[in-house]
C-alpha positions in Angstrom: 92.9 134.0 92.9 94.2 131.6 95.6 94.6 132.9 99.0 97.1 130.8 100.9 96.3 132.2 104.3 94.7 129.8 106.7 91.0 130.1 107.5 90.5 132.4 104.6 88.1 131.2 101.9 89.0 131.6 98.3 87.2 131.1 95.0 88.7 130.2 91.7 87.7 128.6 88.4 89.8 127.0 85.7 91.1 128.9 82.7 89.8 128.8 79.2 90.3 125.4 77.7 89.0 123.6 80.8 85.5 122.5 81.6 83.6 125.1 83.6 84.1 124.4 87.2 84.3 126.3 90.4 85.5 125.3 93.9 85.3 126.9 97.3 88.2 126.0 99.5 89.4 127.0 102.9 93.0 127.4 104.1 93.7 123.7 103.6 93.9 124.3 99.8 96.3 127.1 100.5 98.5 124.6 102.3 98.3 122.2 99.4 99.0 124.9 96.8 102.0 126.0 98.8 103.1 122.4 98.9 102.8 122.1 95.1 104.7 125.3 94.3 107.4 124.4 96.8 107.9 121.0 95.3 107.8 122.4 91.8 109.7 125.8 91.8 109.6 125.9 88.0 105.8 126.0 88.1 105.7 128.9 90.6 104.1 131.9 89.1 102.4 129.9 86.3 98.7 130.0 85.6 96.3 128.0 87.7 95.3 125.9 84.7 98.8 124.4 84.5 98.4 122.9 87.9 94.7 122.4 87.9 94.6 118.6 87.7 97.3 118.1 90.4 95.4 120.6 92.7 92.2 118.7 92.2 93.8 115.3 93.0 95.4 116.6 96.2 92.2 118.4 97.2 90.0 115.5 96.5 92.2 113.2 98.6 92.2 115.5 101.6 88.8 117.3 101.6 86.7 114.6 100.0 88.3 111.2 100.7 85.2 109.4 99.7 85.4 110.7 96.1 87.4 109.0 93.4 90.3 110.9 91.8 88.4 110.5 88.6 85.9 113.1 89.9 88.5 115.8 89.2 87.8 117.8 86.1 90.0 116.8 83.2 91.3 119.1 80.5 89.8 119.1 77.0 91.8 117.8 74.2 91.5 114.1 74.6 93.8 111.4 75.9 97.0 113.3 75.0 96.3 115.7 77.8 96.7 112.9 80.3 100.3 112.0 79.3 103.2 113.2 81.4 106.7 114.2 80.6 109.8 112.9 82.4 113.2 114.5 82.3 116.1 112.6 83.8 119.1 114.5 85.1 122.5 113.3 86.3 122.4 113.4 90.1 126.0 114.7 90.3 126.3 117.1 87.4 122.6 118.0 86.9 123.2 117.4 83.2 120.0 116.4 81.3 120.4 112.8 80.2 117.0 112.0 78.8 113.6 113.6 78.1 110.7 111.2 77.9 107.6 112.6 76.2 104.1 111.2 76.4 104.6 108.9 79.4 101.5 107.3 80.8 100.7 108.6 84.3 100.2 105.0 85.4 103.7 104.1 84.3 105.9 102.5 87.0 109.5 103.4 87.8 110.5 100.1 86.3 108.8 101.0 83.0 110.6 104.4 83.1 113.9 102.7 83.6 113.2 100.5 80.5 112.5 103.6 78.5 115.7 105.3 79.7 117.7 102.2 78.7 116.5 102.6 75.1 118.4 105.9 74.9 121.3 104.8 77.2 121.9 101.0 76.6 125.0 101.0 78.8 122.8 101.6 81.9 120.5 98.6 82.0 117.6 98.9 84.5 119.4 97.0 87.4 122.2 99.7 87.3 119.8 102.6 87.6 118.8 104.5 90.7 116.1 107.1 90.1 115.1 109.5 92.8 113.2 112.7 93.3 116.1 114.4 95.0 119.8 114.1 94.1 120.6 113.0 97.6 117.3 111.3 98.4 116.4 107.6 98.5 116.0 105.5 95.4 112.4 105.1 94.1 111.1 101.6 94.1 110.4 99.8 90.8 106.8 99.4 91.7 106.2 103.1 92.4 103.7 104.7 90.1 104.4 108.1 88.4 101.1 109.7 89.1 101.3 108.8 92.8 104.6 110.7 93.2 104.7 114.3 94.2 105.5 115.5 90.7 103.6 117.6 88.1 102.9 117.0 84.5 106.7 117.3 83.9 108.5 115.1 86.4 112.2 115.6 87.1 114.0 112.5 88.2 117.7 112.2 89.2 119.8 109.3 88.0 122.7 107.6 89.7 124.7 104.7 88.3 124.8 101.8 90.7 127.7 100.1 88.8 127.9 96.7 87.3 125.3 94.3 88.9 125.1 90.6 89.4 122.2 88.4 90.5 121.8 87.4 94.1 121.5 83.8 93.0 124.8 83.9 91.3 126.5 85.5 94.3 125.0 83.0 96.8 126.0 80.0 94.6 129.5 81.3 94.2 130.2 82.2 97.8 128.6 78.9 99.2 130.2 76.5 96.7 133.7 77.8 97.4 133.8 76.8 101.1 132.4 73.4 100.3 135.1 72.7 97.8 137.9 74.3 99.7 137.1 72.4 102.9 137.2 69.0 101.1 140.6 69.8 99.7 142.0 70.0 103.2 139.9 67.1 104.4 141.4 64.7 101.7 144.8 66.3 102.3 145.6 66.9 98.7 149.3 67.4 97.9 151.3 70.6 98.8 149.1 71.3 101.9 150.6 69.3 104.8 153.6 67.7 103.0 154.1 64.6 100.8 154.1 62.4 103.8 150.5 63.1 104.6 149.1 63.3 101.0 145.7 61.7 100.8 145.9 60.3 104.3 143.0 60.2 106.7 142.7 61.5 110.3 142.3 59.0 113.0 140.0 61.2 115.0 136.2 60.7 114.6 135.5 64.4 115.3 137.4 65.4 112.2 135.2 63.2 110.0 132.1 64.4 111.8 133.2 68.0 111.3 133.5 67.5 107.6 130.0 66.0 107.4 128.5 69.0 109.3 130.4 71.6 107.3 129.5 70.0 104.0 125.9 69.5 105.0 125.6 73.2 106.0 126.8 74.5 102.6 124.9 71.9 100.6 121.8 73.1 102.5 122.6 76.7 101.6 123.1 75.9 98.0 119.8 74.0 97.7 117.9 76.8 99.6 119.3 79.3 97.2 118.0 77.3 94.2 114.6 76.2 95.6 113.6 78.2 98.7 114.8 81.8 98.8 112.8 84.5 97.1 114.7 87.7 96.7 113.1 91.1 97.0 116.1 92.6 95.0 117.2 90.8 91.9 120.8 92.0 91.8 123.6 93.4 93.9 126.8 95.3 93.0 129.4 93.1 91.3 132.1 94.3 93.6 130.3 92.7 96.6 130.9 89.2 95.3 134.7 89.7 95.8 134.2 90.9 99.4 131.8 88.0 100.2 133.9 85.3 98.6 137.0 86.6 100.5 135.1 86.3 103.7 133.6 82.8 103.2 136.4 81.2 101.2 139.2 82.7 103.5 137.6 81.5 106.7 136.8 78.1 105.2 140.5 77.6 104.3 141.7 78.8 107.7 139.4 76.6 109.8 139.8 73.6 107.5 143.6 73.8 107.7 143.6 73.4 111.5 140.7 70.9 111.8 142.2 68.5 109.3 145.8 69.0 110.3 147.7 65.8 111.1 148.6 67.3 114.5 145.0 68.3 115.3 144.0 67.7 119.0 140.5 66.5 119.7 138.2 68.4 122.1 139.1 68.5 125.8 136.0 66.7 127.1 136.0 64.1 124.4 132.8 62.4 123.2 130.5 64.2 125.6 131.6 67.6 124.2 131.2 66.4 120.7 127.7 65.0 121.2 126.5 68.1 122.9 127.9 70.3 120.1 126.4 68.0 117.5 123.0 68.3 119.1 123.2 72.1 119.1 124.3 72.1 115.4 121.6 69.8 114.2 118.8 71.6 116.1 119.9 75.0 114.8 120.2 73.7 111.3 116.6 72.4 111.4 115.5 75.7 112.9 117.2 77.7 110.3 115.6 75.7 107.5 112.2 76.0 109.1 112.4 79.8 109.3 113.5 80.0 105.7 110.5 77.9 104.7 108.2 80.1 106.8 109.6 83.3 105.2 109.2 81.8 101.8 105.5 81.1 102.3 105.0 84.8 103.3 106.0 86.0 99.8 104.2 84.8 96.7 106.5 83.9 93.8 107.5 86.9 91.7 106.3 89.5 94.2 107.9 91.8 96.7 105.1 91.6 99.2 106.2 92.1 102.9 104.2 90.7 105.8 104.7 90.3 109.5 106.1 86.8 110.1 104.3 84.8 112.7 105.0 81.3 114.3 103.4 78.4 112.6 102.6 74.8 113.8 106.3 74.0 113.4 107.9 74.4 116.9 111.1 75.8 115.3 109.2 78.8 114.2 108.0 79.7 117.7 111.2 81.8 118.1 109.3 84.4 116.0 107.5 85.2 119.3 110.7 86.7 120.7 112.9 87.8 117.8 112.5 89.4 114.3 115.2 87.3 112.6 115.3 83.9 114.1 117.0 82.6 111.0 120.1 84.6 112.1 119.7 83.3 115.6 119.7 79.7 114.4 122.6 80.4 112.1 124.8 81.8 114.9 123.8 78.8 117.1 124.9 76.4 114.4 128.4 77.9 114.2 128.7 78.1 118.0 127.9 74.3 118.0 130.5 73.7 115.3 133.1 75.7 117.3 132.4 73.7 120.5 132.6 70.5 118.5 136.0 71.2 116.9 137.4 73.4 119.7 139.1 75.4 116.9 139.9 79.1 117.3 139.4 80.1 113.6 135.8 78.6 113.9 135.2 80.7 117.0 136.4 83.9 115.2 134.2 83.1 112.2 131.2 82.7 114.5 132.0 86.1 116.2 132.4 87.9 112.9 129.3 86.3 111.5 127.3 87.2 114.6 128.4 90.8 114.4 127.3 91.1 110.7 124.0 89.3 111.3 123.2 91.5 114.2 123.6 94.6 111.9 121.3 93.0 109.4 118.8 91.9 112.0 118.6 95.4 113.5 118.0 96.9 110.1 115.2 94.4 109.3 113.7 95.0 112.8 113.6 98.8 112.2 112.0 98.2 108.8 109.3 96.0 110.4 108.6 98.7 113.1 108.4 101.4 110.5 106.2 99.5 108.0 103.8 97.8 110.4 102.2 99.7 113.2 100.9 96.5 114.8 104.3 94.8 114.9 104.7 92.7 118.1 106.5 94.9 120.7 108.1 92.0 122.5 110.4 91.0 119.7 114.1 91.8 119.7 116.2 91.8 116.5 118.3 88.6 117.1 118.7 87.6 120.8 115.5 87.2 122.9 115.2 90.0 125.6 118.7 91.3 124.9 119.6 92.3 121.4 
């Protein structure tokens, strides 16, 4: 008998078919058993033996933290008794999509996704979102089945994430577009400014300097995508590539049209304004690259390990002392420098929209750091030191 009331001792022993064992437990077991039955309503009212191994694992973890989980009594009958069962239901309709028998308890969610794909090939692993609750968060691929709050028969809920595309493909597409589009306007190909200006060149030095800076920025992004960035998520929804390309390609065409226009007017303060803006742009580009390299070194190739980023000997990384996402800080600074250099309204608007989006991303990453690491430096702000 299990008495769930607190501070009330209870005695029980496993049913026939299990090694003889007895355990004296206080009210804490009652709390654990209540937790088990509440998490698994279908198991409520069933015999103790059905839940014995799960009870022992939870009890060992809480009452005897020094003991290994292997100290729990195991059922007779050999290795087959260790195997779990997994049923996968549609998160919307609750329809049973798949029942996996004889699943290893050490199986990861990624392995379960691969097994699910064998019965439903149209849903490859990257499209799958498996969760414990229909409205809950998606389980991580590295989560292990036996460490989840499930019994010998685990119920997982499936959601289709839609067609997926790799992050590398998305980045290469959205960054190659602006590079190519800007050069079309710079070389004044036909049907843009009229036949009279076809393939002519601007007489203003700042126009040529702006083309060099813009091209350098996107070539740098393309090379970083290929050789520097390590992505924690391999794919993203296919629909996002259209949204991202519209943003990058559209703004590139808009700013390039005015900067390379035959009637373009140079900055008000001439060479001094251009030199100051160029210095800001170059410093921020170097800073952005330095942060990307520092973040790359934090994550071994092929892993999803997360660590707290700290400044290195590189002075550009010292901004980590004040903000969580200095790569965004430097990125915004680069575009502010480009806007000052060209004195072009579309560039200023592009900088503002980019700053807004990167602030949202930075706040999200900052919250994740605070949640994951208790010793996270309290002085840091998401993107702007001391302010935001």
